[in-house]
N, C-alpha and C positions, 0 to 999 in steps of 0.2 A: 074240328076246325082244320082247314086246309093249311098245309105247311109251306107250300111253294106257290109263288105268284108267277103266273105266265101271262105276259102281255101280248095280245094278238092285235097287231096294227094292220088292218086290212079294211078297205072300203066296201067289201062284200060281206053282207050279213050271212050269206050262205057259208062262206069259208069260216067265219067266226063261229057259227053254230056247229059246223062240221068238226072243227078243232075241239070245241067244248065236249061234243059227244064222243069223240075218239079217245079222249084222255081217261085214264082210270078214275072212277068216281071217288070223291073224298080227299084225294091227294093234292089237288090243285085248286087254287083260286084263280079263275080265268078272268083277266081284266081285258077290256076291249077299247080300241080307239079306231075311229072311222077314217082318220087322215093322219098325215105325218106330224102336223102341228100339235094335235091332241096327244099323239103318241109320245112325242118328246116331253110334253108336260107331264104325262103319266110316268114316264121313265124317271124324271127328276123327283116326283112326289112319292111314288110307290116303291122304287128300287126293286123291280121284278127280278126273280131268279132265272128267268128265261124270257127271251123276246122272239116272237115270230113276226117277221116283217115282210109285208108285200113290197115289191120293188116299184110298182107303179101306183102312186097315191096322189090324191088331190092335195092342194095347198102346199105342203112340203113333201117332196118326193122321197121315195124309199132310199134313193142314193144319198140325198141330203141327210136323212135320218141316220143312215149307215156312217157317214162321215162324222156326224156329231157323236155317235156312239164311240167312234175311235177316239175322239177328243176326250170324252168322259172317261173312257178306259185309261187313257194316259194320265189324266188328273187323279183318278182314284187308285191307279196302280193295279187294277184288276179288270178282267174282261167278263162282261155278262154274256152267258151263252146265247148265241143268236142262230136262228133258223131263218134264212132268207128264202122267200117264196116268190115264184113267178110262173106264169104260164109259158114264158119264153126265156129259156136259159141263156140264149145268145144275147139278149138285152143286158143281162147281168154281167156276162163275160166280156162285153164291150167295155164296161167301166171297171170291172174287177177281174184281173186275170186269174185263171185257174193254175194250179189247184187251189181251192179255197182253204187256206191254212188255218184260220182261227174261227171260222163259222161254217155252218152246214147249209147246203142249198137243197131245196125240195121243189120239184116241178108240180104245178097245179094241173089238173086235179090229182090228189094223192089218196092212197089207201091208209088205213089205220097202221098197218105194219110199217109202212114207209115213214109215217109221221113219228112213231115211237122210235124207230131207228135213227131218224134225223135228230131228234131231241137228244138221244143218248150220245150221238156223235158230236153234236154241238157242245154238250157239257164236257166231253173229253177234250175237244179242241180248245175250249176256253181255259181249261186247266193248264194247257201247254203254252198259253200266251205269256209273253214276257214284255214288260214295258220297254219301248224303244229308247235308244240312246243311253244304254248302260255302259258307256265307255267313251271311245273316241268319237269326235264329231266329224270325222273325215267322211267325205261323200264318195271317195274312190276306194273301192274294195270293201266297204263296210258290209254290203249285202253278202258278199262271198265269204266273209268271216263268220257269218251266222248271226250277227247282231244287227243286221241292216234293217232298212225300212221295209214295211209291208208293201204289197202291191198297191193297196189303196193309198198309202202315203206317197208312193212314187208317182201314181197317177195325179194325185193332188198337187204334188210338186211340179210335175210337168205342166199342168194347167196353169199354175201360178207363174211359172217361167214364161209360158206363152203370153199370158196377160201382161207381164212385166216387159217382155220384148215388144209387144204392140205399143205399150206406153212409151218406151224408149224411142221407137221409130217415130211416133207422133211428136215427141219432144224434139228429135233431130230435125224433123221437117219444120217445126215452128222456129227453131234456132236459125235454120237456113233462111227462112222467110224474113226473120228479123235482121239478119246480116245483110240480106239483099236490100231491105228498106234503108238500113243505116248507110250502106254504101251509096245508094241513090241520093240520100240526103246530103252526104259529104261532097258530092260532085258539084 
């Protein structure tokens, strides 16, 4: 019986088959999901020992799955080893800055030796992961002190700040319009 569950989330049956054939026989139970939505469901149900995630997926993108994995890791207090796959590394690096600290990246197509190396590296990187926020909640200098936010968390925060700023600007405009109407009514 297989001792380790590997979840391959990729919309390409070719990649799924390739991964299955490249892994040593008997050691792994290879689970498969064709999209991010199904992948997240399998992560929650099956608790795989390793996840291989395509960055470009239908329904729920690889980026969204990655962000949800970060949330799951924070909740559970441990990181599931992750190998992020893409045919274009620059698409990944646009959203997640290098060096990739807690997961491994492999560019498609890949050879067996590269896959095995990426899996070993992902497992080692996941062991080095520490839950964020193990102390001060200060945002200034936290990253420099070694206990700061990961690049993915920083990107998520920047996105959230930009959204909030847009909402603030829209509210300011609405308040300005209300003040103008009130002033006209008072005249």
